[in-house]
mmCIF file as gemmi writes it, N, C-alpha and C atoms, coordinates in Angstrom:
data_model
loop_
_atom_site.group_PDB
_atom_site.id
_atom_site.type_symbol
_atom_site.label_atom_id
_atom_site.label_alt_id
_atom_site.label_comp_id
_atom_site.label_asym_id
_atom_site.label_entity_id
_atom_site.label_seq_id
_atom_site.pdbx_PDB_ins_code
_atom_site.Cartn_x
_atom_site.Cartn_y
_atom_site.Cartn_z
_atom_site.occupancy
_atom_site.B_iso_or_equiv
_atom_site.pdbx_formal_charge
_atom_site.auth_seq_id
_atom_site.auth_asym_id
_atom_site.pdbx_PDB_model_num
ATOM 1 N N . MET Axp A 1 ? 90.981 92.941 95.527 1 0 ? 1 A 1
ATOM 2 C CA . MET Axp A 1 ? 92.401 92.977 95.368 1 0 ? 1 A 1
ATOM 3 C C . MET Axp A 1 ? 92.75 94.283 94.658 1 0 ? 1 A 1
ATOM 4 N N . ARG Axp A 2 ? 93.814 94.891 95.108 1 0 ? 2 A 1
ATOM 5 C CA . ARG Axp A 2 ? 94.284 96.131 94.494 1 0 ? 2 A 1
ATOM 6 C C . ARG Axp A 2 ? 95.704 95.901 93.978 1 0 ? 2 A 1
ATOM 7 N N . LEU Axp A 3 ? 95.936 96.283 92.758 1 0 ? 3 A 1
ATOM 8 C CA . LEU Axp A 3 ? 97.253 96.159 92.144 1 0 ? 3 A 1
ATOM 9 C C . LEU Axp A 3 ? 97.894 97.536 92.115 1 0 ? 3 A 1
ATOM 10 N N . VAL Axp A 4 ? 99.085 97.64 92.665 1 0 ? 4 A 1
ATOM 11 C CA . VAL Axp A 4 ? 99.803 98.907 92.677 1 0 ? 4 A 1
ATOM 12 C C . VAL Axp A 4 ? 100.976 98.781 91.716 1 0 ? 4 A 1
ATOM 13 N N . VAL Axp A 5 ? 100.978 99.625 90.684 1 0 ? 5 A 1
ATOM 14 C CA . VAL Axp A 5 ? 102.081 99.645 89.716 1 0 ? 5 A 1
ATOM 15 C C . VAL Axp A 5 ? 103.01 100.761 90.166 1 0 ? 5 A 1
ATOM 16 N N . LEU Axp A 6 ? 104.097 100.381 90.806 1 0 ? 6 A 1
ATOM 17 C CA . LEU Axp A 6 ? 104.972 101.346 91.462 1 0 ? 6 A 1
ATOM 18 C C . LEU Axp A 6 ? 105.527 102.397 90.514 1 0 ? 6 A 1
ATOM 19 N N . ASN Axp A 7 ? 105.885 102.007 89.305 1 0 ? 7 A 1
ATOM 20 C CA . ASN Axp A 7 ? 106.443 102.975 88.359 1 0 ? 7 A 1
ATOM 21 C C . ASN Axp A 7 ? 105.405 103.964 87.855 1 0 ? 7 A 1
ATOM 22 N N . ASP Axp A 8 ? 104.113 103.656 88.014 1 0 ? 8 A 1
ATOM 23 C CA . ASP Axp A 8 ? 103.058 104.541 87.538 1 0 ? 8 A 1
ATOM 24 C C . ASP Axp A 8 ? 102.499 105.452 88.632 1 0 ? 8 A 1
ATOM 25 N N . LEU Axp A 9 ? 102.952 105.289 89.857 1 0 ? 9 A 1
ATOM 26 C CA . LEU Axp A 9 ? 102.48 106.162 90.939 1 0 ? 9 A 1
ATOM 27 C C . LEU Axp A 9 ? 102.994 107.58 90.712 1 0 ? 9 A 1
ATOM 28 N N . ALA Axp A 10 ? 102.166 108.553 91.058 1 0 ? 10 A 1
ATOM 29 C CA . ALA Axp A 10 ? 102.598 109.948 90.965 1 0 ? 10 A 1
ATOM 30 C C . ALA Axp A 10 ? 103.793 110.155 91.889 1 0 ? 10 A 1
ATOM 31 N N . VAL Axp A 11 ? 104.75 110.948 91.421 1 0 ? 11 A 1
ATOM 32 C CA . VAL Axp A 11 ? 105.907 111.267 92.264 1 0 ? 11 A 1
ATOM 33 C C . VAL Axp A 11 ? 105.441 112.335 93.248 1 0 ? 11 A 1
ATOM 34 N N . HIS Axp A 12 ? 105.207 111.904 94.475 1 0 ? 12 A 1
ATOM 35 C CA . HIS Axp A 12 ? 104.666 112.774 95.522 1 0 ? 12 A 1
ATOM 36 C C . HIS Axp A 12 ? 105.165 112.234 96.863 1 0 ? 12 A 1
ATOM 37 N N . PRO Axp A 13 ? 105.435 113.107 97.83 1 0 ? 13 A 1
ATOM 38 C CA . PRO Axp A 13 ? 105.943 112.631 99.124 1 0 ? 13 A 1
ATOM 39 C C . PRO Axp A 13 ? 105.092 111.533 99.77 1 0 ? 13 A 1
ATOM 40 N N . ARG Axp A 14 ? 103.767 111.571 99.597 1 0 ? 14 A 1
ATOM 41 C CA . ARG Axp A 14 ? 102.93 110.534 100.22 1 0 ? 14 A 1
ATOM 42 C C . ARG Axp A 14 ? 103.167 109.157 99.578 1 0 ? 14 A 1
ATOM 43 N N . ASN Axp A 15 ? 103.7 109.141 98.353 1 0 ? 15 A 1
ATOM 44 C CA . ASN Axp A 15 ? 103.98 107.882 97.662 1 0 ? 15 A 1
ATOM 45 C C . ASN Axp A 15 ? 105.441 107.454 97.79 1 0 ? 15 A 1
ATOM 46 N N . ALA Axp A 16 ? 106.239 108.245 98.511 1 0 ? 16 A 1
ATOM 47 C CA . ALA Axp A 16 ? 107.677 107.962 98.616 1 0 ? 16 A 1
ATOM 48 C C . ALA Axp A 16 ? 107.992 106.554 99.123 1 0 ? 16 A 1
ATOM 49 N N . PRO Axp A 17 ? 107.297 106.033 100.157 1 0 ? 17 A 1
ATOM 50 C CA . PRO Axp A 17 ? 107.646 104.669 100.599 1 0 ? 17 A 1
ATOM 51 C C . PRO Axp A 17 ? 107.481 103.638 99.484 1 0 ? 17 A 1
ATOM 52 N N . TRP Axp A 18 ? 106.451 103.794 98.669 1 0 ? 18 A 1
ATOM 53 C CA . TRP Axp A 18 ? 106.251 102.864 97.544 1 0 ? 18 A 1
ATOM 54 C C . TRP Axp A 18 ? 107.324 103.075 96.484 1 0 ? 18 A 1
ATOM 55 N N . GLY Axp A 19 ? 107.639 104.353 96.217 1 0 ? 19 A 1
ATOM 56 C CA . GLY Axp A 19 ? 108.602 104.688 95.175 1 0 ? 19 A 1
ATOM 57 C C . GLY Axp A 19 ? 109.984 104.112 95.419 1 0 ? 19 A 1
ATOM 58 N N . LEU Axp A 20 ? 110.316 103.823 96.673 1 0 ? 20 A 1
ATOM 59 C CA . LEU Axp A 20 ? 111.622 103.234 96.981 1 0 ? 20 A 1
ATOM 60 C C . LEU Axp A 20 ? 111.805 101.88 96.303 1 0 ? 20 A 1
ATOM 61 N N . PHE Axp A 21 ? 110.702 101.23 95.937 1 0 ? 21 A 1
ATOM 62 C CA . PHE Axp A 21 ? 110.768 99.898 95.348 1 0 ? 21 A 1
ATOM 63 C C . PHE Axp A 21 ? 110.466 99.894 93.852 1 0 ? 21 A 1
ATOM 64 N N . ALA Axp A 22 ? 110.348 101.075 93.255 1 0 ? 22 A 1
ATOM 65 C CA . ALA Axp A 22 ? 110.096 101.161 91.817 1 0 ? 22 A 1
ATOM 66 C C . ALA Axp A 22 ? 111.32 100.658 91.051 1 0 ? 22 A 1
ATOM 67 N N . THR Axp A 23 ? 111.114 100.191 89.84 1 0 ? 23 A 1
ATOM 68 C CA . THR Axp A 23 ? 112.25 99.748 89.022 1 0 ? 23 A 1
ATOM 69 C C . THR Axp A 23 ? 112.878 100.911 88.263 1 0 ? 23 A 1
ATOM 70 N N . ASN Axp A 24 ? 112.152 102.015 88.141 1 0 ? 24 A 1
ATOM 71 C CA . ASN Axp A 24 ? 112.656 103.207 87.469 1 0 ? 24 A 1
ATOM 72 C C . ASN Axp A 24 ? 113.629 103.916 88.41 1 0 ? 24 A 1
ATOM 73 N N . GLU Axp A 25 ? 114.881 104.055 87.982 1 0 ? 25 A 1
ATOM 74 C CA . GLU Axp A 25 ? 115.912 104.613 88.858 1 0 ? 25 A 1
ATOM 75 C C . GLU Axp A 25 ? 115.604 106.052 89.285 1 0 ? 25 A 1
ATOM 76 N N . THR Axp A 26 ? 115.114 106.865 88.371 1 0 ? 26 A 1
ATOM 77 C CA . THR Axp A 26 ? 114.783 108.25 88.707 1 0 ? 26 A 1
ATOM 78 C C . THR Axp A 26 ? 113.678 108.294 89.746 1 0 ? 26 A 1
ATOM 79 N N . HIS Axp A 27 ? 112.708 107.435 89.577 1 0 ? 27 A 1
ATOM 80 C CA . HIS Axp A 27 ? 111.6 107.346 90.538 1 0 ? 27 A 1
ATOM 81 C C . HIS Axp A 27 ? 112.126 106.962 91.926 1 0 ? 27 A 1
ATOM 82 N N . ARG Axp A 28 ? 113.022 105.963 91.978 1 0 ? 28 A 1
ATOM 83 C CA . ARG Axp A 28 ? 113.594 105.524 93.262 1 0 ? 28 A 1
ATOM 84 C C . ARG Axp A 28 ? 114.376 106.638 93.935 1 0 ? 28 A 1
ATOM 85 N N . ARG Axp A 29 ? 115.204 107.339 93.163 1 0 ? 29 A 1
ATOM 86 C CA . ARG Axp A 29 ? 116.023 108.409 93.74 1 0 ? 29 A 1
ATOM 87 C C . ARG Axp A 29 ? 115.161 109.563 94.253 1 0 ? 29 A 1
ATOM 88 N N . THR Axp A 30 ? 114.116 109.908 93.506 1 0 ? 30 A 1
ATOM 89 C CA . THR Axp A 30 ? 113.206 110.968 93.94 1 0 ? 30 A 1
ATOM 90 C C . THR Axp A 30 ? 112.477 110.545 95.213 1 0 ? 30 A 1
ATOM 91 N N . ALA Axp A 31 ? 112.024 109.303 95.244 1 0 ? 31 A 1
ATOM 92 C CA . ALA Axp A 31 ? 111.337 108.788 96.429 1 0 ? 31 A 1
ATOM 93 C C . ALA Axp A 31 ? 112.265 108.818 97.635 1 0 ? 31 A 1
ATOM 94 N N . LEU Axp A 32 ? 113.514 108.46 97.43 1 0 ? 32 A 1
ATOM 95 C CA . LEU Axp A 32 ? 114.479 108.477 98.531 1 0 ? 32 A 1
ATOM 96 C C . LEU Axp A 32 ? 114.645 109.892 99.084 1 0 ? 32 A 1
ATOM 97 N N . ALA Axp A 33 ? 114.687 110.878 98.201 1 0 ? 33 A 1
ATOM 98 C CA . ALA Axp A 33 ? 114.827 112.271 98.639 1 0 ? 33 A 1
ATOM 99 C C . ALA Axp A 33 ? 113.578 112.753 99.375 1 0 ? 33 A 1
ATOM 100 N N . GLN Axp A 34 ? 112.409 112.223 99.005 1 0 ? 34 A 1
ATOM 101 C CA . GLN Axp A 34 ? 111.148 112.675 99.603 1 0 ? 34 A 1
ATOM 102 C C . GLN Axp A 34 ? 110.752 111.899 100.861 1 0 ? 34 A 1
ATOM 103 N N . TYR Axp A 35 ? 111.277 110.699 101.032 1 0 ? 35 A 1
ATOM 104 C CA . TYR Axp A 35 ? 110.849 109.837 102.139 1 0 ? 35 A 1
ATOM 105 C C . TYR Axp A 35 ? 111.285 110.403 103.477 1 0 ? 35 A 1
ATOM 106 N N . ARG Axp A 36 ? 110.344 110.51 104.411 1 0 ? 36 A 1
ATOM 107 C CA . ARG Axp A 36 ? 110.614 110.992 105.763 1 0 ? 36 A 1
ATOM 108 C C . ARG Axp A 36 ? 110.168 109.928 106.762 1 0 ? 36 A 1
ATOM 109 N N . PRO Axp A 37 ? 111.121 109.172 107.306 1 0 ? 37 A 1
ATOM 110 C CA . PRO Axp A 37 ? 110.757 108.127 108.272 1 0 ? 37 A 1
ATOM 111 C C . PRO Axp A 37 ? 110.177 108.737 109.542 1 0 ? 37 A 1
ATOM 112 N N . ARG Axp A 38 ? 109.335 107.944 110.204 1 0 ? 38 A 1
ATOM 113 C CA . ARG Axp A 38 ? 108.669 108.401 111.427 1 0 ? 38 A 1
ATOM 114 C C . ARG Axp A 38 ? 109.204 107.712 112.675 1 0 ? 38 A 1
ATOM 115 N N . SER Axp A 39 ? 110.209 106.873 112.51 1 0 ? 39 A 1
ATOM 116 C CA . SER Axp A 39 ? 110.787 106.178 113.662 1 0 ? 39 A 1
ATOM 117 C C . SER Axp A 39 ? 112.248 105.881 113.367 1 0 ? 39 A 1
ATOM 118 N N . GLU Axp A 40 ? 112.952 105.433 114.386 1 0 ? 40 A 1
ATOM 119 C CA . GLU Axp A 40 ? 114.353 105.063 114.186 1 0 ? 40 A 1
ATOM 120 C C . GLU Axp A 40 ? 114.467 103.827 113.305 1 0 ? 40 A 1
ATOM 121 N N . VAL Axp A 41 ? 113.5 102.946 113.386 1 0 ? 41 A 1
ATOM 122 C CA . VAL Axp A 41 ? 113.503 101.761 112.526 1 0 ? 41 A 1
ATOM 123 C C . VAL Axp A 41 ? 113.36 102.211 111.074 1 0 ? 41 A 1
ATOM 124 N N . GLY Axp A 42 ? 112.453 103.153 110.822 1 0 ? 42 A 1
ATOM 125 C CA . GLY Axp A 42 ? 112.291 103.696 109.474 1 0 ? 42 A 1
ATOM 126 C C . GLY Axp A 42 ? 113.551 104.38 108.982 1 0 ? 42 A 1
ATOM 127 N N . THR Axp A 43 ? 114.223 105.085 109.877 1 0 ? 43 A 1
ATOM 128 C CA . THR Axp A 43 ? 115.481 105.743 109.521 1 0 ? 43 A 1
ATOM 129 C C . THR Axp A 43 ? 116.519 104.715 109.115 1 0 ? 43 A 1
ATOM 130 N N . HIS Axp A 44 ? 116.61 103.636 109.884 1 0 ? 44 A 1
ATOM 131 C CA . HIS Axp A 44 ? 117.563 102.58 109.561 1 0 ? 44 A 1
ATOM 132 C C . HIS Axp A 44 ? 117.239 101.97 108.197 1 0 ? 44 A 1
ATOM 133 N N . LEU Axp A 45 ? 115.98 101.688 107.961 1 0 ? 45 A 1
ATOM 134 C CA . LEU Axp A 45 ? 115.598 101.096 106.674 1 0 ? 45 A 1
ATOM 135 C C . LEU Axp A 45 ? 115.858 102.065 105.528 1 0 ? 45 A 1
ATOM 136 N N . ARG Axp A 46 ? 115.588 103.368 105.742 1 0 ? 46 A 1
ATOM 137 C CA . ARG Axp A 46 ? 115.886 104.356 104.7 1 0 ? 46 A 1
ATOM 138 C C . ARG Axp A 46 ? 117.382 104.385 104.407 1 0 ? 46 A 1
ATOM 139 N N . ASN Axp A 47 ? 118.183 104.331 105.458 1 0 ? 47 A 1
ATOM 140 C CA . ASN Axp A 47 ? 119.633 104.332 105.256 1 0 ? 47 A 1
ATOM 141 C C . ASN Axp A 47 ? 120.087 103.107 104.47 1 0 ? 47 A 1
ATOM 142 N N . GLN Axp A 48 ? 119.493 101.969 104.775 1 0 ? 48 A 1
ATOM 143 C CA . GLN Axp A 48 ? 119.831 100.755 104.037 1 0 ? 48 A 1
ATOM 144 C C . GLN Axp A 48 ? 119.412 100.88 102.571 1 0 ? 48 A 1
ATOM 145 N N . MET Axp A 49 ? 118.213 101.416 102.346 1 0 ? 49 A 1
ATOM 146 C CA . MET Axp A 49 ? 117.726 101.592 100.978 1 0 ? 49 A 1
ATOM 147 C C . MET Axp A 49 ? 118.614 102.569 100.222 1 0 ? 49 A 1
ATOM 148 N N . SER Axp A 50 ? 119.006 103.672 100.862 1 0 ? 50 A 1
ATOM 149 C CA . SER Axp A 50 ? 119.82 104.673 100.172 1 0 ? 50 A 1
ATOM 150 C C . SER Axp A 50 ? 121.172 104.091 99.793 1 0 ? 50 A 1
ATOM 151 N N . TYR Axp A 51 ? 121.699 103.249 100.649 1 0 ? 51 A 1
ATOM 152 C CA . TYR Axp A 51 ? 122.98 102.611 100.372 1 0 ? 51 A 1
ATOM 153 C C . TYR Axp A 51 ? 122.921 101.83 99.059 1 0 ? 51 A 1
ATOM 154 N N . HIS Axp A 52 ? 121.792 101.193 98.807 1 0 ? 52 A 1
ATOM 155 C CA . HIS Axp A 52 ? 121.653 100.375 97.603 1 0 ? 52 A 1
ATOM 156 C C . HIS Axp A 52 ? 121.093 101.16 96.421 1 0 ? 52 A 1
ATOM 157 N N . ILE Axp A 53 ? 120.199 102.101 96.665 1 0 ? 53 A 1
ATOM 158 C CA . ILE Axp A 53 ? 119.631 102.902 95.577 1 0 ? 53 A 1
ATOM 159 C C . ILE Axp A 53 ? 120.698 103.782 94.943 1 0 ? 53 A 1
ATOM 160 N N . LEU Axp A 54 ? 121.579 104.33 95.751 1 0 ? 54 A 1
ATOM 161 C CA . LEU Axp A 54 ? 122.599 105.226 95.223 1 0 ? 54 A 1
ATOM 162 C C . LEU Axp A 54 ? 123.781 104.47 94.621 1 0 ? 54 A 1
ATOM 163 N N . GLY Axp A 55 ? 123.679 103.16 94.569 1 0 ? 55 A 1
ATOM 164 C CA . GLY Axp A 55 ? 124.69 102.372 93.875 1 0 ? 55 A 1
ATOM 165 C C . GLY Axp A 55 ? 125.916 102.031 94.68 1 0 ? 55 A 1
ATOM 166 N N . GLU Axp A 56 ? 125.889 102.288 95.964 1 0 ? 56 A 1
ATOM 167 C CA . GLU Axp A 56 ? 127.053 101.996 96.784 1 0 ? 56 A 1
ATOM 168 C C . GLU Axp A 56 ? 127.005 100.58 97.337 1 0 ? 56 A 1
ATOM 169 N N . GLY Axp A 57 ? 125.851 99.946 97.237 1 0 ? 57 A 1
ATOM 170 C CA . GLY Axp A 57 ? 125.68 98.625 97.823 1 0 ? 57 A 1
ATOM 171 C C . GLY Axp A 57 ? 126.091 97.511 96.891 1 0 ? 57 A 1
ATOM 172 N N . ASN Axp A 58 ? 126.177 96.352 97.448 1 0 ? 58 A 1
ATOM 173 C CA . ASN Axp A 58 ? 126.508 95.144 96.703 1 0 ? 58 A 1
ATOM 174 C C . ASN Axp A 58 ? 125.267 94.687 95.949 1 0 ? 58 A 1
ATOM 175 N N . MET Axp A 59 ? 125.36 94.547 94.649 1 0 ? 59 A 1
ATOM 176 C CA . MET Axp A 59 ? 124.203 94.171 93.845 1 0 ? 59 A 1
ATOM 177 C C . MET Axp A 59 ? 123.705 92.766 94.183 1 0 ? 59 A 1
ATOM 178 N N . ALA Axp A 60 ? 124.52 91.958 94.811 1 0 ? 60 A 1
ATOM 179 C CA . ALA Axp A 60 ? 124.113 90.607 95.187 1 0 ? 60 A 1
ATOM 180 C C . ALA Axp A 60 ? 123.419 90.593 96.539 1 0 ? 60 A 1
ATOM 181 N N . TYR Axp A 61 ? 123.085 91.757 97.065 1 0 ? 61 A 1
ATOM 182 C CA . TYR Axp A 61 ? 122.407 91.877 98.355 1 0 ? 61 A 1
ATOM 183 C C . TYR Axp A 61 ? 121.06 91.166 98.272 1 0 ? 61 A 1
ATOM 184 N N . THR Axp A 62 ? 120.835 90.233 99.163 1 0 ? 62 A 1
ATOM 185 C CA . THR Axp A 62 ? 119.619 89.421 99.108 1 0 ? 62 A 1
ATOM 186 C C . THR Axp A 62 ? 118.698 89.749 100.271 1 0 ? 62 A 1
ATOM 187 N N . TYR Axp A 63 ? 117.507 89.206 100.2 1 0 ? 63 A 1
ATOM 188 C CA . TYR Axp A 63 ? 116.535 89.355 101.283 1 0 ? 63 A 1
ATOM 189 C C . TYR Axp A 63 ? 117.12 88.794 102.576 1 0 ? 63 A 1
ATOM 190 N N . GLU Axp A 64 ? 117.819 87.677 102.477 1 0 ? 64 A 1
ATOM 191 C CA . GLU Axp A 64 ? 118.432 87.066 103.664 1 0 ? 64 A 1
ATOM 192 C C . GLU Axp A 64 ? 119.507 87.979 104.247 1 0 ? 64 A 1
ATOM 193 N N . ASP Axp A 65 ? 120.28 88.663 103.359 1 0 ? 65 A 1
ATOM 194 C CA . ASP Axp A 65 ? 121.282 89.617 103.836 1 0 ? 65 A 1
ATOM 195 C C . ASP Axp A 65 ? 120.611 90.75 104.601 1 0 ? 65 A 1
ATOM 196 N N . MET Axp A 66 ? 119.489 91.256 104.051 1 0 ? 66 A 1
ATOM 197 C CA . MET Axp A 66 ? 118.759 92.336 104.699 1 0 ? 66 A 1
ATOM 198 C C . MET Axp A 66 ? 118.226 91.887 106.051 1 0 ? 66 A 1
ATOM 199 N N . GLN Axp A 67 ? 117.68 90.672 106.11 1 0 ? 67 A 1
ATOM 200 C CA . GLN Axp A 67 ? 117.17 90.151 107.381 1 0 ? 67 A 1
ATOM 201 C C . GLN Axp A 67 ? 118.282 90.049 108.411 1 0 ? 67 A 1
ATOM 202 N N . ARG Axp A 68 ? 119.431 89.542 108.008 1 0 ? 68 A 1
ATOM 203 C CA . ARG Axp A 68 ? 120.553 89.387 108.923 1 0 ? 68 A 1
ATOM 204 C C . ARG Axp A 68 ? 121.004 90.752 109.449 1 0 ? 68 A 1
ATOM 205 N N . GLU Axp A 69 ? 121.161 91.731 108.55 1 0 ? 69 A 1
ATOM 206 C CA . GLU Axp A 69 ? 121.582 93.059 108.983 1 0 ? 69 A 1
ATOM 207 C C . GLU Axp A 69 ? 120.546 93.707 109.894 1 0 ? 69 A 1
ATOM 208 N N . ALA Axp A 70 ? 119.265 93.569 109.533 1 0 ? 70 A 1
ATOM 209 C CA . ALA Axp A 70 ? 118.204 94.151 110.353 1 0 ? 70 A 1
ATOM 210 C C . ALA Axp A 70 ? 118.173 93.501 111.73 1 0 ? 70 A 1
ATOM 211 N N . ARG Axp A 71 ? 118.356 92.189 111.771 1 0 ? 71 A 1
ATOM 212 C CA . ARG Axp A 71 ? 118.36 91.472 113.051 1 0 ? 71 A 1
ATOM 213 C C . ARG Axp A 71 ? 119.515 91.958 113.929 1 0 ? 71 A 1
ATOM 214 N N . GLU Axp A 72 ? 120.689 92.13 113.345 1 0 ? 72 A 1
ATOM 215 C CA . GLU Axp A 72 ? 121.848 92.607 114.109 1 0 ? 72 A 1
ATOM 216 C C . GLU Axp A 72 ? 121.615 94.021 114.612 1 0 ? 72 A 1
ATOM 217 N N . TRP Axp A 73 ? 121.033 94.866 113.759 1 0 ? 73 A 1
ATOM 218 C CA . TRP Axp A 73 ? 120.742 96.231 114.16 1 0 ? 73 A 1
ATOM 219 C C . TRP Axp A 73 ? 119.713 96.239 115.286 1 0 ? 73 A 1
ATOM 220 N N . LEU Axp A 74 ? 118.683 95.416 115.165 1 0 ? 74 A 1
ATOM 221 C CA . LEU Axp A 74 ? 117.638 95.376 116.194 1 0 ? 74 A 1
ATOM 222 C C . LEU Axp A 74 ? 118.163 94.881 117.533 1 0 ? 74 A 1
ATOM 223 N N . LYS Axp A 75 ? 119.126 93.961 117.502 1 0 ? 75 A 1
ATOM 224 C CA . LYS Axp A 75 ? 119.702 93.481 118.755 1 0 ? 75 A 1
ATOM 225 C C . LYS Axp A 75 ? 120.275 94.636 119.565 1 0 ? 75 A 1
ATOM 226 N N . GLY Axp A 76 ? 120.879 95.59 118.88 1 0 ? 76 A 1
ATOM 227 C CA . GLY Axp A 76 ? 121.423 96.747 119.577 1 0 ? 76 A 1
ATOM 228 C C . GLY Axp A 76 ? 120.354 97.76 119.936 1 0 ? 76 A 1
ATOM 229 N N . TYR Axp A 77 ? 119.283 97.803 119.181 1 0 ? 77 A 1
ATOM 230 C CA . TYR Axp A 77 ? 118.23 98.793 119.376 1 0 ? 77 A 1
ATOM 231 C C . TYR Axp A 77 ? 117.197 98.358 120.409 1 0 ? 77 A 1
ATOM 232 N N . LEU Axp A 78 ? 116.884 97.076 120.483 1 0 ? 78 A 1
ATOM 233 C CA . LEU Axp A 78 ? 115.811 96.591 121.35 1 0 ? 78 A 1
ATOM 234 C C . LEU Axp A 78 ? 115.98 96.95 122.826 1 0 ? 78 A 1
ATOM 235 N N . PRO Axp A 79 ? 117.183 96.883 123.39 1 0 ? 79 A 1
ATOM 236 C CA . PRO Axp A 79 ? 117.302 97.235 124.811 1 0 ? 79 A 1
ATOM 237 C C . PRO Axp A 79 ? 116.888 98.679 125.111 1 0 ? 79 A 1
ATOM 238 N N . GLN Axp A 80 ? 116.883 99.549 124.091 1 0 ? 80 A 1
ATOM 239 C CA . GLN Axp A 80 ? 116.528 100.95 124.294 1 0 ? 80 A 1
ATOM 240 C C . GLN Axp A 80 ? 115.025 101.189 124.209 1 0 ? 80 A 1
ATOM 241 N N . LEU Axp A 81 ? 114.26 100.198 123.773 1 0 ? 81 A 1
ATOM 242 C CA . LEU Axp A 81 ? 112.825 100.389 123.591 1 0 ? 81 A 1
ATOM 243 C C . LEU Axp A 81 ? 112.106 100.568 124.921 1 0 ? 81 A 1
ATOM 244 N N . ASP Axp A 82 ? 111.161 101.453 124.906 1 0 ? 82 A 1
ATOM 245 C CA . ASP Axp A 82 ? 110.306 101.695 126.062 1 0 ? 82 A 1
ATOM 246 C C . ASP Axp A 82 ? 109.075 100.799 125.919 1 0 ? 82 A 1
ATOM 247 N N . PRO Axp A 83 ? 108.82 99.883 126.855 1 0 ? 83 A 1
ATOM 248 C CA . PRO Axp A 83 ? 107.676 98.979 126.727 1 0 ? 83 A 1
ATOM 249 C C . PRO Axp A 83 ? 106.337 99.702 126.692 1 0 ? 83 A 1
ATOM 250 N N . GLU Axp A 84 ? 106.321 100.986 127.03 1 0 ? 84 A 1
ATOM 251 C CA . GLU Axp A 84 ? 105.08 101.76 127.009 1 0 ? 84 A 1
ATOM 252 C C . GLU Axp A 84 ? 104.835 102.446 125.669 1 0 ? 84 A 1
ATOM 253 N N . GLU Axp A 85 ? 105.745 102.275 124.693 1 0 ? 85 A 1
ATOM 254 C CA . GLU Axp A 85 ? 105.542 102.907 123.388 1 0 ? 85 A 1
ATOM 255 C C . GLU Axp A 85 ? 104.277 102.347 122.751 1 0 ? 85 A 1
ATOM 256 N N . PRO Axp A 86 ? 103.409 103.225 122.235 1 0 ? 86 A 1
ATOM 257 C CA . PRO Axp A 86 ? 102.126 102.772 121.672 1 0 ? 86 A 1
ATOM 258 C C . PRO Axp A 86 ? 102.275 101.75 120.549 1 0 ? 86 A 1
ATOM 259 N N . TRP Axp A 87 ? 103.248 101.933 119.65 1 0 ? 87 A 1
ATOM 260 C CA . TRP Axp A 87 ? 103.371 100.996 118.526 1 0 ? 87 A 1
ATOM 261 C C . TRP Axp A 87 ? 103.765 99.611 119.013 1 0 ? 87 A 1
ATOM 262 N N . LEU Axp A 88 ? 104.563 99.536 120.089 1 0 ? 88 A 1
ATOM 263 C CA . LEU Axp A 88 ? 104.979 98.242 120.616 1 0 ? 88 A 1
ATOM 264 C C . LEU Axp A 88 ? 103.797 97.538 121.271 1 0 ? 88 A 1
ATOM 265 N N . ASN Axp A 89 ? 103.003 98.28 122.022 1 0 ? 89 A 1
ATOM 266 C CA . ASN Axp A 89 ? 101.825 97.7 122.672 1 0 ? 89 A 1
ATOM 267 C C . ASN Axp A 89 ? 100.802 97.243 121.637 1 0 ? 89 A 1
ATOM 268 N N . LYS Axp A 90 ? 100.653 97.966 120.531 1 0 ? 90 A 1
ATOM 269 C CA . LYS Axp A 90 ? 99.72 97.577 119.477 1 0 ? 90 A 1
ATOM 270 C C . LYS Axp A 90 ? 100.155 96.241 118.887 1 0 ? 90 A 1
ATOM 271 N N . GLN Axp A 91 ? 101.456 96.078 118.646 1 0 ? 91 A 1
ATOM 272 C CA . GLN Axp A 91 ? 101.947 94.81 118.099 1 0 ? 91 A 1
ATOM 273 C C . GLN Axp A 91 ? 101.619 93.651 119.042 1 0 ? 91 A 1
ATOM 274 N N . ARG Axp A 92 ? 101.764 93.884 120.33 1 0 ? 92 A 1
ATOM 275 C CA . ARG Axp A 92 ? 101.472 92.819 121.301 1 0 ? 92 A 1
ATOM 276 C C . ARG Axp A 92 ? 100.004 92.434 121.275 1 0 ? 92 A 1
ATOM 277 N N . ARG Axp A 93 ? 99.116 93.441 121.138 1 0 ? 93 A 1
ATOM 278 C CA . ARG Axp A 93 ? 97.684 93.151 121.097 1 0 ? 93 A 1
ATOM 279 C C . ARG Axp A 93 ? 97.299 92.422 119.827 1 0 ? 93 A 1
ATOM 280 N N . ASP Axp A 94 ? 97.996 92.695 118.727 1 0 ? 94 A 1
ATOM 281 C CA . ASP Axp A 94 ? 97.658 92.078 117.439 1 0 ? 94 A 1
ATOM 282 C C . ASP Axp A 94 ? 98.033 90.604 117.376 1 0 ? 94 A 1
ATOM 283 N N . HIS Axp A 95 ? 98.928 90.157 118.247 1 0 ? 95 A 1
ATOM 284 C CA . HIS Axp A 95 ? 99.373 88.751 118.185 1 0 ? 95 A 1
ATOM 285 C C . HIS Axp A 95 ? 98.667 87.904 119.179 1 0 ? 95 A 1
């Protein structure tokens, strides 16, 4: 088992995805500036995180709220997916 203490991770671009969930506000903001998504899904999630990290979001935002928003976003995004995309085929093989 490995324990990752998010606030103790070095502030570095490779740690940016973890830093988005740190409790230290400076760490979160730096991670947000350094994070570079590799897909449109990652871009959407970064945008959602930035909305809340920068204080513009509703503090009562829950996991269920995030799931609902992500599901609605995916409904619009899924028809555009190419069934030949490698990441999609990998998911199918894993299940």
